[in-house]
C-alpha positions in Angstrom: 25.5 -44.8 -51.8 27.3 -42.1 -50.2 28.6 -39.1 -52.1 32.3 -40.1 -51.8 31.6 -43.5 -53.1 29.6 -42.0 -56.0 32.4 -39.9 -56.8 35.0 -42.7 -57.0 32.6 -44.7 -59.1 32.3 -41.9 -61.6 36.1 -41.2 -61.5 36.8 -45.1 -62.3 34.4 -44.9 -65.2 36.0 -41.8 -66.7 39.5 -43.5 -66.5 38.2 -46.5 -68.2 36.7 -44.4 -71.0 40.1 -42.5 -71.3 42.0 -45.8 -71.5 39.8 -47.2 -74.1 40.3 -44.0 -76.2 44.0 -44.3 -75.9 43.8 -48.0 -76.9 41.9 -47.1 -80.0 44.1 -44.1 -80.9 47.1 -46.3 -80.4 46.1 -48.9 -83.0 44.6 -51.1 -80.3 47.7 -51.1 -78.2 49.0 -48.9 -75.5 51.9 -46.5 -76.4 55.3 -47.6 -75.0 58.1 -45.1 -74.1 60.7 -44.4 -76.8 64.2 -45.6 -76.5 66.6 -43.2 -74.9 69.2 -41.7 -77.2 67.7 -43.4 -80.2 67.9 -47.0 -81.6 71.6 -47.4 -80.5 70.9 -46.8 -76.8 72.4 -49.3 -74.6 72.3 -49.8 -70.8 75.6 -48.9 -69.2 75.5 -52.4 -67.4 75.7 -54.0 -70.9 78.7 -52.2 -72.2 82.2 -53.3 -72.4 85.3 -51.5 -73.6 87.3 -53.0 -76.4 90.7 -51.7 -77.4 94.0 -50.5 -76.3 95.1 -49.4 -72.9 93.7 -46.1 -71.8 94.2 -46.6 -68.1 96.0 -44.2 -65.8 99.8 -44.4 -66.7 98.9 -47.0 -69.2 99.8 -47.2 -73.0 97.9 -44.3 -74.4 99.1 -42.2 -71.5 102.8 -43.1 -72.2 102.4 -42.8 -76.0 100.8 -39.2 -75.9 101.3 -37.8 -72.3 97.5 -37.6 -72.2 95.8 -39.2 -69.1 92.2 -40.2 -70.0 91.2 -39.6 -66.4 92.6 -36.1 -66.4 93.1 -35.0 -70.1 94.8 -31.7 -69.5 97.6 -30.5 -71.8 100.5 -32.7 -71.5 103.9 -31.1 -70.1 107.2 -32.3 -71.5 105.5 -35.2 -73.3 105.0 -36.5 -76.8 101.8 -34.3 -77.4 100.4 -32.0 -78.5 101.2 -31.5 -82.0 104.3 -29.2 -82.3 103.1 -27.1 -85.3 99.6 -26.4 -86.6 99.7 -28.9 -89.5 101.5 -31.6 -87.6 98.5 -33.5 -86.7 99.5 -36.2 -89.2 102.9 -36.5 -87.5 101.4 -36.6 -83.9 99.1 -39.4 -84.7 101.8 -41.4 -86.2 104.0 -40.7 -83.2 101.3 -41.9 -80.7 100.5 -45.2 -82.4 104.2 -46.0 -82.9 105.0 -45.1 -79.2 102.0 -47.2 -78.1 103.4 -50.3 -79.9 106.7 -50.0 -78.5 105.2 -49.6 -75.1 103.3 -53.0 -75.6 106.6 -54.5 -76.5 108.1 -53.3 -73.1 110.6 -51.1 -74.9 111.3 -47.5 -74.5 109.1 -45.2 -76.7 111.2 -43.9 -79.7 109.4 -40.4 -79.9 109.1 -39.2 -76.3 109.0 -35.4 -77.2 107.1 -32.9 -79.3 110.2 -32.1 -81.3 110.3 -35.8 -82.5 107.5 -34.9 -84.9 109.4 -32.3 -86.9 111.1 -28.9 -86.5 109.5 -25.9 -84.7 109.7 -23.7 -87.7 107.4 -26.2 -89.7 109.8 -26.3 -92.7 110.0 -29.9 -93.7 113.5 -29.5 -95.0 114.8 -28.4 -91.7 113.8 -31.7 -90.2 116.6 -33.7 -88.4 117.8 -37.2 -88.2 119.0 -37.5 -84.8 122.6 -37.2 -85.7 125.0 -35.0 -83.8 122.6 -34.5 -80.8 119.7 -33.3 -82.9 116.2 -34.7 -82.4 115.1 -37.9 -84.4 112.2 -36.6 -86.3 109.4 -38.6 -88.0 109.2 -35.9 -90.7 112.9 -36.3 -91.5 112.2 -40.1 -92.3 109.2 -39.1 -94.3 111.3 -36.7 -96.4 114.1 -39.2 -96.9 112.9 -42.8 -96.6 109.2 -42.6 -97.5 109.0 -41.0 -101.0 106.5 -43.0 -102.9 107.1 -44.9 -106.2 107.1 -42.5 -109.0 107.4 -39.7 -106.6 107.7 -37.2 -105.3 104.7 -35.4 -106.5 105.4 -32.9 -109.3 105.5 -29.2 -108.1 103.8 -27.9 -106.3 104.7 -31.1 -104.3 102.6 -30.4 -101.1 103.9 -30.4 -97.6 106.0 -33.6 -97.5 107.8 -35.7 -100.0 106.0 -38.7 -98.5 102.7 -37.6 -100.1 101.1 -38.8 -103.2 98.6 -35.8 -103.1 99.4 -32.0 -103.0 98.3 -32.0 -99.3 98.9 -29.1 -96.8 100.1 -31.6 -94.3 100.5 -35.4 -94.6 98.0 -37.3 -96.6 96.7 -40.6 -95.7 99.3 -42.4 -97.7 102.0 -40.7 -95.7 100.5 -41.5 -92.5 99.9 -45.2 -93.1 103.4 -45.7 -94.6 105.0 -43.8 -91.8 103.2 -45.8 -89.1 104.3 -49.2 -90.7 107.9 -47.8 -91.2 108.3 -46.6 -87.7 106.4 -49.4 -85.8 108.1 -52.5 -84.5 108.7 -55.5 -87.0 105.7 -57.5 -87.8 103.2 -54.6 -87.3 101.4 -53.9 -90.7 99.3 -50.8 -91.4 97.1 -49.7 -94.4 94.7 -47.2 -95.3 91.1 -48.4 -94.9 88.7 -46.4 -97.2 84.9 -46.9 -96.4 82.6 -46.2 -99.3 79.6 -47.7 -97.7 78.5 -44.9 -95.3 79.1 -43.7 -91.9 77.6 -46.5 -89.9 79.4 -49.2 -91.8 82.7 -47.1 -91.7 82.4 -46.5 -88.0 81.9 -50.3 -87.4 85.0 -51.0 -89.5 86.8 -48.4 -87.3 85.5 -50.1 -84.1 86.5 -53.5 -85.5 90.0 -52.3 -86.2 90.6 -51.0 -82.6 88.9 -54.1 -81.0 90.9 -56.8 -82.8 93.5 -58.5 -80.7 96.6 -59.0 -82.6 99.5 -61.4 -81.5 100.6 -58.7 -79.1 97.2 -57.1 -78.3 95.3 -54.2 -79.5 96.5 -51.3 -81.7 95.0 -47.8 -82.0 93.4 -46.7 -85.4 94.0 -43.3 -86.8 90.9 -41.6 -88.1 90.8 -38.6 -90.5 88.0 -36.4 -89.1 86.3 -32.9 -89.7 86.0 -33.5 -93.4 89.9 -34.2 -93.6 91.2 -31.1 -91.8 92.5 -33.2 -88.8 93.6 -36.6 -87.6 93.0 -38.4 -84.3 93.7 -41.5 -82.6 91.0 -44.1 -81.6 92.4 -46.7 -79.3 89.0 -48.3 -78.6 85.2 -48.4 -78.1 82.5 -49.2 -75.8 80.1 -51.7 -77.3 77.4 -54.4 -76.2 79.7 -57.1 -77.7 83.2 -57.2 -79.4 82.8 -55.7 -82.9 85.9 -57.7 -83.9 84.1 -61.0 -83.5 80.4 -60.1 -84.1 78.6 -58.1 -86.7 75.7 -56.8 -84.8 77.3 -55.2 -81.8 75.9 -51.8 -80.7 78.7 -49.2 -80.6 78.1 -46.8 -77.8 80.8 -44.5 -78.0 84.5 -44.1 -79.0 87.8 -43.3 -77.1 89.2 -40.3 -79.0 92.6 -38.7 -78.5 93.1 -35.3 -80.1 96.5 -34.0 -80.7 95.6 -30.3 -81.3 97.3 -27.9 -79.0 94.3 -26.1 -77.4 96.4 -23.3 -76.3 96.1 -22.2 -80.0 92.2 -22.1 -79.4 89.7 -24.8 -78.7 89.3 -27.3 -81.5 87.1 -30.3 -81.9 85.8 -30.9 -78.6 88.3 -28.7 -76.8 89.9 -31.7 -75.2 93.0 -33.9 -75.7 90.8 -36.8 -74.8 87.2 -37.6 -74.9 84.6 -40.4 -74.8 82.7 -39.5 -78.0 79.1 -40.9 -78.3 78.2 -42.9 -81.4 75.6 -40.2 -82.2 78.2 -37.4 -82.1 80.7 -39.4 -84.0 78.4 -40.2 -86.9 76.7 -36.7 -87.2 79.0 -33.9 -85.9 81.1 -31.9 -88.4 84.1 -32.4 -86.0 84.2 -36.2 -86.3 82.7 -38.4 -89.2 79.4 -36.5 -89.9 81.0 -35.2 -93.2 83.1 -37.4 -95.5 86.7 -36.6 -96.5 86.7 -33.3 -98.4 89.2 -31.3 -100.6 88.8 -28.3 -98.4 89.6 -25.8 -101.1 92.6 -27.8 -102.4 94.2 -28.4 -99.0 93.3 -32.0 -98.9 93.1 -33.1 -102.5 93.0 -36.6 -104.0 96.3 -38.3 -105.1 97.9 -37.1 -108.3 100.6 -39.9 -108.7 100.2 -43.6 -108.4 97.4 -46.1 -109.0 95.1 -44.1 -106.9 95.4 -40.8 -108.8 92.1 -39.2 -109.3 90.6 -36.1 -110.5 91.0 -33.5 -113.2 94.5 -33.8 -114.8 95.1 -37.4 -113.8 94.5 -40.8 -115.5 91.2 -41.1 -113.6 89.7 -37.5 -114.2 86.2 -38.2 -113.0 87.1 -40.5 -110.1 87.8 -39.9 -106.4 89.9 -41.9 -104.0 89.6 -40.3 -100.5 87.1 -37.5 -101.2 83.6 -38.5 -100.5 84.5 -41.6 -98.2 85.5 -42.2 -94.7 89.3 -42.8 -94.1 91.3 -44.4 -91.5 94.7 -45.9 -90.8 94.4 -49.5 -89.3 96.7 -52.2 -88.3 96.1 -55.8 -89.9 97.9 -59.0 -90.4 98.5 -58.2 -94.3 102.2 -58.9 -94.6 102.1 -59.4 -98.3 100.7 -56.0 -99.5 102.9 -52.9 -99.1 101.7 -50.2 -96.9 101.5 -48.1 -100.2 98.2 -49.9 -100.8 94.5 -48.9 -99.7 92.1 -51.5 -98.6 88.4 -51.1 -98.9 85.6 -51.9 -96.4 86.0 -55.6 -97.3 89.6 -55.7 -96.5 90.4 -56.1 -100.2 93.4 -54.4 -101.9 92.1 -51.6 -104.1 93.5 -51.5 -107.6 92.4 -48.1 -108.4 90.5 -45.2 -107.0 
């Protein structure tokens, strides 16, 4: 046997010995590569977008002024939010505009000043009379005061709140979206008590549901209740509105914050946010709803009042949970009501 042949034989034997050692160390099976991006990874070829129109010049572009393909700062459009605490108004504006676009009608709130006054004083909001802008905040102040309201002093920012919130609380956002939307469009708060994975699936389901006139964007309260964004749809392996085991890959997220004030969240007006980032990052749904040193407290009036000094002193309503505003087909229960993760009307916090 020649020297080269002997070397090849010895090399082959060595490789066999190494393979046997790996087989034993691996529990008598060879190791397999770990899936990319964790258990929720999915091949791009298996993903489908489910939700509202995010195409160029489509529904969300008209509703916000933000193009998903070029998410730069809108000019002379509905967004960004007009004042630093107006995120709650900007997201209502976007969802309502979108629903009018679906109907083929002119959008009712085409400019930033349709949110509220530039000075940020709720009492200075205008009705559209005598050439003034029609402002969502005016309607909140005058037509959306909750039963038993307004909140006793200190009232919070808007009379539509049921909490002493620095901006507009989830009740104000849900009620305003229903109030301003076209007829036969119903919205409620959805409060998820069962964790971020289940909450995110519920959020995805809400955006993916096809109503009688198509899809409707969700509103999500993010960054431990400091901000609100719009979720028009998701990318998934199957439609989360029709199956319970779809893999959610990512979410379409529209952010109303004016980035000229400084980068906030992802620093963009639109982004495709991965499932991993959405469920773990502080910017999104990593943390639950938080009181934020009293800027985002639980309700103090109505059946959902919770916390010290209320009729449910040890309870929480929003705090500690994941909160969204979603369209549904519940024409019976007022937009005053919150629904839980099972779609059931909550009778208390």
